[in-house]
C-alpha positions as CSV (number, residue, x, y, z in Angstrom):
1,M,12.6,28.0,-20.5
2,T,11.1,26.6,-17.2
3,T,13.4,24.5,-14.7
4,A,12.5,21.1,-13.3
5,T,10.6,21.5,-9.7
6,P,13.6,20.2,-7.1
7,A,12.8,17.1,-5.7
8,P,11.5,17.1,-1.8
9,P,14.6,16.2,0.4
10,P,14.0,13.1,2.5
11,S,13.7,14.8,5.6
12,M,10.0,16.7,4.4
13,R,9.0,13.1,2.2
14,L,9.2,11.8,5.4
15,R,6.9,13.8,7.5
16,E,4.6,13.5,3.9
17,L,4.7,9.5,3.7
18,A,3.9,9.4,7.5
19,F,1.0,11.7,7.2
20,G,-0.1,9.8,4.6
21,A,-3.0,8.7,6.4
22,A,-4.5,12.1,5.7
23,C,-4.6,11.9,2.3
24,A,-6.5,8.9,2.1
25,A,-8.9,10.1,4.0
26,A,-9.3,12.8,1.8
27,L,-10.3,11.0,-1.8
28,R,-13.0,8.8,0.9
29,A,-14.3,12.0,1.6
30,A,-14.5,13.4,-1.6
31,A,-15.4,10.2,-2.6
32,R,-18.4,9.9,0.0
33,L,-19.9,13.6,-0.6
34,G,-19.7,12.7,-4.2
35,V,-17.1,16.5,-5.2
36,A,-16.1,14.9,-8.7
37,D,-19.5,13.8,-9.6
38,A,-21.0,18.0,-9.0
39,L,-18.0,19.2,-9.7
40,A,-19.2,20.4,-14.2
41,D,-16.3,20.7,-16.5
42,R,-16.2,25.0,-16.6
43,P,-14.3,25.5,-13.1
44,M,-16.9,25.9,-10.0
45,S,-16.1,28.4,-6.9
46,V,-16.1,26.6,-3.8
47,E,-19.2,28.6,-2.5
48,D,-20.9,26.6,-5.3
49,L,-19.1,22.9,-4.7
50,A,-20.0,24.0,-1.2
51,A,-24.0,23.7,-1.9
52,A,-24.4,21.7,-4.5
53,V,-22.6,18.7,-1.6
54,K,-24.2,20.3,1.3
55,T,-20.8,20.4,3.0
56,E,-19.6,23.7,4.6
57,P,-17.2,26.4,2.0
58,G,-15.1,26.9,4.8
59,P,-13.4,23.4,5.3
60,L,-14.4,22.0,1.7
61,R,-12.0,24.5,0.4
62,R,-8.8,23.3,2.6
63,L,-9.6,19.5,2.0
64,L,-9.4,20.7,-2.0
65,R,-6.5,22.8,-1.1
66,A,-4.8,19.7,0.3
67,L,-5.8,17.0,-2.4
68,S,-4.6,19.1,-5.6
69,C,-1.3,18.9,-3.4
70,Y,-1.3,15.4,-5.1
71,D,-3.1,16.6,-8.2
72,V,-6.5,15.6,-7.5
73,F,-8.4,18.4,-8.6
74,T,-7.0,21.7,-9.8
75,E,-6.9,25.4,-8.1
76,N,-7.0,28.1,-10.4
77,Q,-5.6,31.4,-9.5
78,D,-9.6,33.2,-8.9
79,G,-9.5,30.6,-6.5
80,T,-12.0,27.9,-8.5
81,F,-11.2,24.5,-8.4
82,A,-10.7,22.4,-11.2
83,H,-11.0,18.5,-12.7
84,T,-8.0,17.2,-13.4
85,E,-6.9,13.5,-15.2
86,M,-7.3,11.6,-12.0
87,S,-9.9,13.3,-10.2
88,R,-12.7,12.1,-13.0
89,L,-11.4,9.1,-11.7
90,L,-14.2,9.6,-8.7
91,R,-16.4,10.2,-10.7
92,E,-19.3,7.4,-11.1
93,D,-20.7,8.5,-14.4
94,D,-17.1,8.0,-15.5
95,P,-15.9,5.0,-17.5
96,H,-12.5,3.7,-15.4
97,S,-13.9,4.6,-12.4
98,L,-12.0,4.3,-9.4
99,R,-14.2,5.8,-6.6
100,A,-15.4,2.5,-5.7
101,I,-12.2,1.3,-5.4
102,S,-10.8,4.4,-3.6
103,L,-13.9,3.6,-0.7
104,W,-12.7,0.5,-0.3
105,C,-9.3,0.4,0.1
106,T,-10.2,3.8,3.0
107,E,-12.7,1.6,4.8
108,P,-13.5,1.4,8.3
109,W,-12.1,-1.4,9.1
110,T,-9.2,-1.1,7.0
111,W,-8.5,1.9,10.2
112,D,-8.2,-0.8,12.9
113,A,-6.1,-3.2,10.7
114,W,-3.7,-0.5,9.9
115,P,-1.5,0.6,12.8
116,R,-1.4,-3.1,13.4
117,L,0.0,-4.0,10.4
118,D,3.6,-4.8,12.7
119,E,1.8,-7.9,15.0
120,A,0.4,-9.0,11.2
121,V,4.2,-9.0,10.0
122,R,5.8,-10.0,13.4
123,T,3.5,-13.3,13.5
124,G,2.7,-13.5,9.6
125,R,-1.5,-14.1,10.3
126,N,-4.1,-11.8,9.9
127,V,-4.8,-9.3,12.3
128,V,-8.7,-9.3,11.4
129,Q,-9.1,-13.0,13.8
130,D,-8.6,-10.4,17.1
131,L,-10.1,-7.6,15.7
132,Y,-13.8,-8.9,15.4
133,G,-13.0,-12.6,16.9
134,K,-14.1,-13.7,13.2
135,E,-13.0,-14.3,9.5
136,F,-12.6,-11.4,6.9
137,F,-16.2,-12.2,5.4
138,D,-17.8,-12.9,7.9
139,Y,-17.1,-10.5,9.8
140,L,-18.2,-8.4,6.5
141,N,-20.9,-10.1,6.3
142,E,-23.1,-9.9,9.1
143,D,-21.7,-7.4,10.8
144,A,-20.6,-4.3,8.8
145,P,-23.1,-5.0,5.5
146,E,-22.2,-1.7,4.3
147,S,-18.7,-2.5,3.7
148,A,-19.8,-5.7,1.8
149,D,-20.9,-3.7,-0.5
150,V,-18.7,-1.2,-1.2
151,F,-16.6,-4.0,-1.4
152,N,-18.8,-5.9,-4.4
153,R,-19.4,-3.1,-6.0
154,A,-14.9,-2.5,-6.3
155,M,-14.7,-5.8,-7.4
156,T,-17.8,-5.8,-10.2
157,T,-15.7,-2.5,-11.0
158,S,-11.8,-2.9,-11.2
159,S,-13.5,-6.9,-13.0
160,K,-15.9,-5.6,-15.8
161,Q,-12.6,-2.7,-16.8
162,S,-9.5,-5.9,-17.0
163,A,-11.9,-8.7,-18.4
164,R,-12.3,-6.7,-22.2
165,E,-8.3,-6.6,-21.7
166,V,-8.4,-10.7,-21.0
167,A,-10.4,-11.3,-23.3
168,E,-8.7,-9.1,-26.0
169,L,-5.1,-11.1,-25.1
170,L,-6.2,-14.6,-24.7
171,D,-6.6,-16.6,-28.2
172,L,-9.0,-19.3,-27.3
173,S,-10.3,-19.8,-31.1
174,G,-9.2,-23.7,-30.6
175,S,-10.7,-24.4,-27.5
176,S,-15.5,-25.4,-27.2
177,S,-15.6,-24.2,-23.5
178,V,-14.1,-21.6,-20.5
179,A,-14.6,-22.2,-16.7
180,D,-14.2,-18.4,-14.7
181,I,-13.0,-20.3,-11.7
182,G,-14.0,-17.9,-8.8
183,G,-15.1,-15.7,-11.1
184,G,-17.8,-13.0,-9.5
185,Q,-19.6,-11.5,-11.4
186,G,-19.0,-13.1,-14.4
187,H,-17.4,-10.8,-16.6
188,V,-15.3,-12.5,-17.8
189,V,-16.5,-15.8,-19.5
190,A,-19.4,-13.0,-20.6
191,R,-16.8,-12.0,-21.9
192,L,-15.4,-14.3,-24.2
193,L,-18.9,-15.5,-24.6
194,E,-19.8,-12.8,-27.0
195,K,-16.4,-12.8,-28.5
196,Y,-16.7,-17.0,-29.4
197,P,-19.8,-16.9,-30.4
198,S,-19.5,-20.9,-30.7
199,M,-18.1,-21.5,-27.5
200,R,-19.5,-23.1,-24.0
201,G,-18.8,-21.1,-20.5
202,A,-19.5,-21.8,-16.8
203,L,-19.0,-19.3,-13.9
204,L,-17.8,-21.3,-11.0
205,D,-18.0,-19.0,-7.9
206,L,-20.1,-18.6,-3.9
207,P,-24.2,-18.5,-3.4
208,R,-24.3,-14.9,-3.1
209,V,-22.1,-13.9,-5.5
210,V,-23.0,-15.7,-8.8
211,E,-26.9,-14.9,-7.6
212,N,-25.7,-11.7,-8.6
213,A,-23.6,-13.0,-11.9
214,D,-23.5,-10.3,-14.6
215,P,-27.8,-10.4,-16.6
216,R,-26.2,-11.3,-19.5
217,L,-25.2,-14.9,-18.0
218,R,-28.8,-15.1,-15.8
219,E,-31.9,-16.9,-17.3
220,G,-33.6,-14.8,-19.8
221,G,-29.9,-13.0,-21.1
222,A,-28.1,-13.2,-24.2
223,L,-25.7,-15.5,-22.5
224,A,-28.1,-17.6,-20.9
225,E,-27.9,-20.5,-23.1
226,R,-24.9,-20.7,-23.7
227,V,-23.3,-20.8,-19.3
228,R,-23.7,-23.2,-16.2
229,I,-23.8,-21.1,-13.3
230,V,-22.7,-23.4,-10.0
231,P,-22.2,-21.7,-7.2
232,G,-19.6,-23.4,-5.2
233,D,-16.1,-22.8,-3.4
234,C,-13.3,-23.6,-5.5
235,R,-11.6,-24.5,-2.3
236,V,-13.4,-27.5,-1.8
237,A,-14.2,-28.6,-5.7
238,V,-14.3,-27.4,-8.0
239,P,-17.6,-29.8,-10.4
240,V,-16.5,-28.6,-13.8
241,R,-15.3,-29.4,-16.6
242,A,-14.3,-27.0,-20.0
243,D,-11.5,-26.6,-21.8
244,V,-10.4,-23.9,-20.5
245,Y,-10.4,-22.6,-17.0
246,I,-9.7,-19.0,-15.7
247,I,-8.2,-18.8,-12.1
248,K,-8.1,-14.7,-11.9
249,N,-7.3,-12.7,-8.3
250,I,-7.9,-16.0,-5.9
251,L,-5.1,-17.7,-6.1
252,E,-3.6,-15.0,-2.8
253,W,-5.6,-16.7,0.0
254,D,-2.8,-18.2,2.9
255,D,-0.8,-20.6,1.1
256,D,-3.5,-24.1,1.5
257,S,-5.8,-22.7,0.6
258,T,-4.1,-21.2,-2.5
259,A,-2.9,-24.6,-3.7
260,R,-6.8,-26.8,-3.4
261,T,-7.5,-24.0,-5.6
262,L,-4.9,-25.4,-7.9
263,R,-5.4,-28.9,-7.0
264,N,-9.4,-28.8,-7.4
265,V,-8.6,-27.0,-11.1
266,V,-6.6,-29.6,-12.6
267,E,-8.8,-32.3,-11.3
268,A,-11.1,-31.8,-13.2
269,G,-10.0,-29.9,-16.1
270,G,-7.3,-33.5,-16.7
271,P,-4.4,-34.4,-18.7
272,G,-4.3,-31.0,-21.7
273,A,-6.6,-28.6,-19.9
274,R,-5.2,-25.0,-20.6
275,V,-5.6,-22.7,-17.5
276,V,-4.4,-19.4,-17.0
277,A,-3.9,-18.1,-13.5
278,I,-3.7,-14.1,-14.2
279,E,-2.0,-11.9,-10.9
280,N,-0.9,-8.6,-9.8
281,L,2.3,-8.5,-9.4
282,V,5.1,-7.4,-6.4
283,D,8.3,-6.8,-8.6
284,D,9.0,-5.4,-11.2
285,T,5.8,-3.8,-12.6
286,P,4.6,-0.4,-13.6
287,S,1.7,-0.7,-10.6
288,M,4.0,-1.9,-8.0
289,R,3.1,1.0,-5.3
290,F,0.0,-0.6,-5.6
291,S,0.6,-3.7,-5.5
292,T,3.0,-3.8,-2.4
293,A,0.0,-1.6,-0.7
294,M,-2.4,-4.0,-1.3
295,D,-0.7,-7.3,-0.1
296,L,0.6,-5.8,2.8
297,L,-3.8,-5.0,2.7
298,L,-3.7,-9.0,1.9
299,L,-2.1,-10.1,5.1
300,L,-4.1,-7.7,7.6
301,N,-7.1,-9.0,6.8
302,V,-7.1,-12.8,5.5
303,G,-3.3,-13.9,5.9
304,G,-2.7,-14.1,2.6
305,A,0.4,-12.2,-0.3
306,K,0.0,-11.5,-3.6
307,H,3.0,-13.1,-6.2
308,T,6.0,-12.0,-7.0
309,T,6.4,-13.7,-10.4
310,Q,8.4,-17.0,-8.7
311,S,6.4,-16.8,-6.6
312,M,3.6,-17.2,-9.0
313,V,5.6,-20.2,-10.7
314,D,6.3,-21.6,-7.4
315,R,2.6,-22.4,-6.9
316,L,1.5,-23.0,-10.1
317,T,4.4,-26.1,-11.1
318,G,4.0,-27.4,-7.7
319,A,0.3,-28.4,-8.2
320,G,1.9,-30.0,-11.3
321,L,1.6,-27.9,-14.3
322,V,3.2,-26.4,-16.7
323,I,3.7,-22.8,-17.6
324,D,3.5,-22.1,-21.3
325,S,3.8,-18.6,-21.3
326,I,4.0,-15.6,-18.6
327,R,2.6,-12.1,-20.6
328,P,0.9,-8.7,-18.7
329,V,-3.0,-7.5,-19.9
330,N,-2.5,-4.7,-18.4
331,P,0.4,-2.7,-15.9
332,Y,-0.8,-4.4,-13.5
333,L,-2.3,-7.7,-13.6
334,H,-0.3,-10.6,-16.4
335,A,-1.2,-14.0,-17.5
336,F,0.0,-17.0,-16.3
337,D,-0.3,-19.5,-19.5
338,C,-0.8,-23.6,-18.3
339,T,-1.0,-27.0,-19.3
340,V,-2.3,-30.1,-17.3
341,P,0.3,-32.9,-18.4
342,G,-0.7,-35.9,-20.5
């Protein structure tokens, strides 16, 4: 009979947490080096793995040993290394890959911003404006194009992975049109149009985003004749009329931007329109550690916040919406199904 490994004492656990940056940096290094992609299905020696990723064997062993402490890779008795369920998620070709997300959460700007978290907590303001002299997304697109590319890939990956679950959850059988507001490249609206062959759709997002819309939605694509791609900023206006509006993971800016977006959607839809807001939550959900970390990162970069169930309810009802139901989409997302009252 085996006995469970006792939990580390508080003093050791706190030391481990204080060194949390080392774990994040190790994940980033493994992702950038392509270690998970190079590691085959069979165990490999560190020498063979080092040759494949063009590193020195000794430092690579140290990196893998550190990650193995967190069940990212595993070291065998003979000194070879093998995949774990988590290390496979760092592979580019894994259908559930988190490689892009791992890179996004450890981009160079994050290492500048995290040490100023106390300042952000004290003032309630983002720190990026003071760090770089401009708003976060202006900084990304103008001064850090490689980081902007990582962001786009991370959001694309995340959207693709959740779009199927959103489409499966939502019953739109009584509707003839759907609009994806701030919908990125349109993976959610594409899935919904595939689910409902007679439905028409619209995708609204910033010009630089929708110009790279899902190929299915662009000219010549399988869904192009049933969708309208609208370049624009939903905080300014929502020039789209639809039976159903999907708002996914964009109500986490500052309160004013969130309020303007909801007001614009309500005005565009009019009485009877259905509005489905989909967000990560920072109250009692299985993804609390991840969601609360992202909440703090939003404070640092845009002065935004993830929501609790109550704060979402407050913002939606404050915009005049009636909430009909709140349901989990997956362990990370909840859908708030609302109606614009008559």
